[in-house]
ZAMARGU-4260 file (C-alpha; in steps of 0.2 Angstrom, whole numbers, plus 5000, padded with zeros to 4 digits):
<rodrens>
0) 5097/4897/4925 | 5082/4888/4932 | 5070/4880/4921 | 5054/4887/4919 | 5046/4871/4926
5) 5053/4874/4944 | 5053/4892/4945 | 5042/4898/4959 | 5026/4909/4957 | 5014/4917/4970
10) 5004/4931/4973 | 5007/4938/4993 | 4995/4946/5003 | 5003/4959/5017 | 4992/4959/5031
15) 4993/4971/5046 | 4989/4985/5057 | 4987/5003/5050 | 5004/5011/5050 | 5014/4994/5053
20) 5024/5000/5037 | 5017/4989/5024 | 5017/5002/5011 | 5034/5007/5015 | 5041/4988/5015
25) 5032/4985/4997 | 5042/5001/4989 | 5057/4994/4996 | 5055/4977/4991 | 5049/4981/4973
30) 5064/4994/4970 | 5050/5008/4963 | 5037/5019/4969 | 5021/5005/4969 | 5011/5011/4985
35) 5010/5030/4994 | 5016/5031/5010 | 5011/5043/5025 | 5009/5046/5043 | 4991/5046/5042
40) 4984/5027/5047 | 4975/5018/5033 | 4982/5028/5019 | 4981/5013/5007 | 4963/5010/5000
45) 4966/4997/4987 | 4975/4981/4983 | 4990/4987/4979 | 5000/4975/4967 | 5021/4975/4967
50) 5030/4963/4958 | 5047/4956/4961 | 5056/4945/4949 | 5071/4935/4954 | 5081/4920/4947
55) 5071/4908/4959 | 5053/4916/4950 | 5040/4930/4952 | 5032/4936/4968 | 5017/4946/4967
60) 5015/4956/4983 | 4997/4965/4988 | 4998/4979/5001 | 4981/4979/5008 | 4973/4993/5019
65) 4978/4991/5037 | 4967/4982/5048 | 4956/4992/5058 | 4941/4991/5071 | 4928/5002/5065
70) 4909/5000/5058 | 4911/5015/5047 | 4906/5010/5030 | 4924/5016/5023 | 4933/5005/5033
75) 4922/4991/5032 | 4924/4994/5013 | 4943/4992/5015 | 4943/4978/5027 | 4934/4971/5011
80) 4949/4972/5001 | 4961/4963/5014 | 4949/4950/5017 | 4947/4946/4997 | 4967/4947/4995
85) 4969/4935/5010 | 4958/4922/5001 | 4964/4923/4984 | 4983/4922/4989 | 4995/4909/4990
90) 5006/4917/5003 | 5004/4926/5018 | 5014/4940/5023 | 5010/4947/5041 | 5019/4963/5044
95) 5020/4967/5064 | 5025/4984/5071 | 5039/4981/5084 | 5038/4998/5091 | 5019/4996/5096
100) 5009/4986/5111 | 5002/4971/5101 | 4983/4974/5110 | 4966/4970/5105 | 4968/4976/5087
105) 4983/4964/5086 | 4974/4950/5093 | 4960/4950/5080 | 4971/4952/5067 | 4982/4936/5073
110) 4967/4926/5075 | 4960/4929/5059 | 4977/4924/5052 | 4979/4908/5062 | 4972/4897/5049
115) 4984/4902/5037 | 4999/4899/5046 | 5003/4885/5034 | 5007/4897/5022 | 5013/4913/5031
120) 5029/4921/5034 | 5028/4937/5047 | 5041/4951/5047 | 5043/4961/5063 | 5046/4977/5057
125) 5053/4993/5062 | 5067/4984/5072 | 5078/4998/5072 | 5067/5011/5079 | 5066/5018/5097
130) 5054/5008/5108 | 5055/4993/5098 | 5052/4977/5107 | 5058/4963/5096 | 5055/4950/5110
135) 5038/4956/5114 | 5032/4953/5095 | 5038/4936/5096 | 5030/4931/5111 | 5013/4937/5106
140) 5016/4928/5090 | 5019/4911/5099 | 5004/4912/5109 | 4991/4920/5096 | 4998/4909/5081
145) 5007/4893/5090 | 5006/4884/5074 | 5019/4895/5065 | 5036/4889/5064 | 5050/4903/5072
150) 5060/4901/5056 | 5045/4910/5048 | 5047/4924/5058 | 5060/4937/5052 | 5066/4954/5059
155) 5068/4969/5046 | 5066/4988/5046 | 5057/4992/5028 | 5063/5011/5031 | 5083/5005/5032
160) 5080/4992/5020 | 5087/4977/5032 | 5082/4961/5033 | 5071/4961/5015 | 5084/4949/5006
165) 5080/4935/5019 | 5062/4939/5019 | 5062/4937/5000 | 5071/4921/5000 | 5060/4912/5015
170) 5045/4918/5003 | 5051/4911/4990 | 5056/4896/4997 | 5039/4892/5004 | 5031/4898/4987
175) 5021/4884/4975 | 5028/4882/4956 | 5022/4892/4945 | 5024/4901/4928 | 5026/4920/4932
180) 5010/4931/4928 | 5016/4946/4924 | 5032/4951/4912 | 5049/4952/4920 | 5052/4971/4918
185) 5036/4975/4928 | 5035/4980/4947 | 5017/4986/4946 | 5003/4981/4936 | 4994/4999/4941
190) 4986/5009/4926 | 4994/5028/4924 | 4978/5036/4928 | 4978/5027/4947 | 4996/5029/4950
195) 4992/5047/4946 | 4978/5048/4957 | 4988/5042/4972 | 5003/5052/4970 | 4993/5066/4970
200) 4982/5060/4987 | 4999/5057/4994 | 5005/5073/4994 | 4988/5081/5000 | 4988/5070/5013
205) 5006/5074/5018 | 5004/5091/5016 | 4986/5093/5026 | 4992/5085/5039 | 4978/5080/5052
210) 4965/5093/5044 | 4956/5082/5033 | 4967/5068/5024 | 4953/5055/5025 | 4939/5067/5018
215) 4948/5067/5001 | 4948/5056/4986 | 4957/5061/4969 | 4949/5060/4953 | 4959/5060/4935
220) 4947/5068/4924 | 4957/5068/4907 | 4973/5062/4902 | 4982/5068/4885 | 4999/5066/4878
225) 5007/5081/4869 | 5023/5084/4859 | 5024/5069/4850 | 5022/5058/4867 | 5035/5068/4876
230) 5024/5074/4888 | 5008/5071/4896 | 4995/5082/4902 | 4983/5080/4915 | 4968/5087/4924
235) 4963/5081/4940 | 4951/5086/4954 | 4955/5084/4973 | 4938/5081/4979 | 4931/5086/4997
240) 4915/5083/5006 | 4911/5101/5012 | 4912/5119/5006 | 4923/5125/5021 | 4935/5110/5016
245) 4939/5117/4998 | 4946/5133/5007 | 4958/5122/5016 | 4965/5113/5000 | 4966/5128/4990
250) 4976/5138/5004 | 4979/5156/5005 | 4980/5163/4988 | 4983/5146/4980 | 4997/5141/4990
255) 4993/5125/4997 | 4986/5117/4981 | 5000/5123/4971 | 5012/5115/4983 | 5003/5100/4982
260) 5003/5102/4963 | 5023/5104/4962 | 5026/5090/4974 | 5015/5076/4963 | 5023/5084/4947
265) 5040/5081/4954 | 5035/5064/4958 | 5027/5062/4941 | 5043/5066/4932 | 5054/5055/4941
270) 5043/5040/4939 | 5037/5041/4922 | 5045/5040/4905 | 5038/5057/4900 | 5037/5075/4908
275) 5019/5079/4914 | 5009/5095/4915 | 4997/5093/4929 | 4980/5105/4930 | 4974/5101/4948
280) 4957/5108/4955 | 4945/5107/4969 | 4929/5100/4969 | 4914/5097/4982 | 4906/5079/4981
285) 4895/5082/5000 | 4897/5065/5010 | 4905/5055/4998 | 4912/5043/5010 | 4893/5038/5013
290) 4890/5036/4994 | 4890/5016/4988 | 4893/5021/4971 | 4908/5031/4975 | 4916/5018/4986
295) 4913/5005/4975 | 4921/5013/4962 | 4936/5020/4972 | 4940/5004/4983 | 4943/4988/4972
300) 4953/4972/4975
</rodrens>
């Protein structure tokens, strides 16, 4: 057993383009449901922390929203989350999608991260997917971040969970010494209300497909333990921007909101140590994505 003095400890900012697989990677590394996942770009809206405890020490991964070029108010807030995580973390994990051409967006991310090369590791993700081009990703990195050592670039598949041990070993190798920041049995520091809201939002985004995923957020209005702590009752609202969107979420005869509720409740029963009873409803908050007050409440580091 290593002495506490020689153990490693670091916050690791996970940075990459939308849909690069950052949240899937975080869940795979942490061995539990930490971040919600969806085919919709920029599903992540907050700095989601996932904690890994090993003999070598503790790493706290901060999953950040995918970096996307846009001047929309919501997107600017999301970019602020990633920028703060980058500034405040000891290490940087840059995730690149091997199936996609680098392009202008990737160039801008690499230029932003280049000054942090000394504390960076790169995971070329989706190497097992159709159309993956690892050589292209490596060539891009050698040009965009020339000071990054080649041994700091690893090939992984977050979905297949391959290459993850080597990635963790590399991050522990370059991490500074320090004390653990969380107890050893933690794999995330998220509050229960936040986790419930995120699980509901994930199910809503996946079931509503492309109809209105970014036009929703979830508000957990009330929670109450019942049956001597064996059951958690939750009242939550899916918030939309328009009255017309409310009908889409409810669905014909209430079928859609019922499907979202059942799927979210199933995940909650699996994750938590108690059974849940979810009362799920829909409300309208007109143009909430333009409200500074709402965005500040929803998007925090």
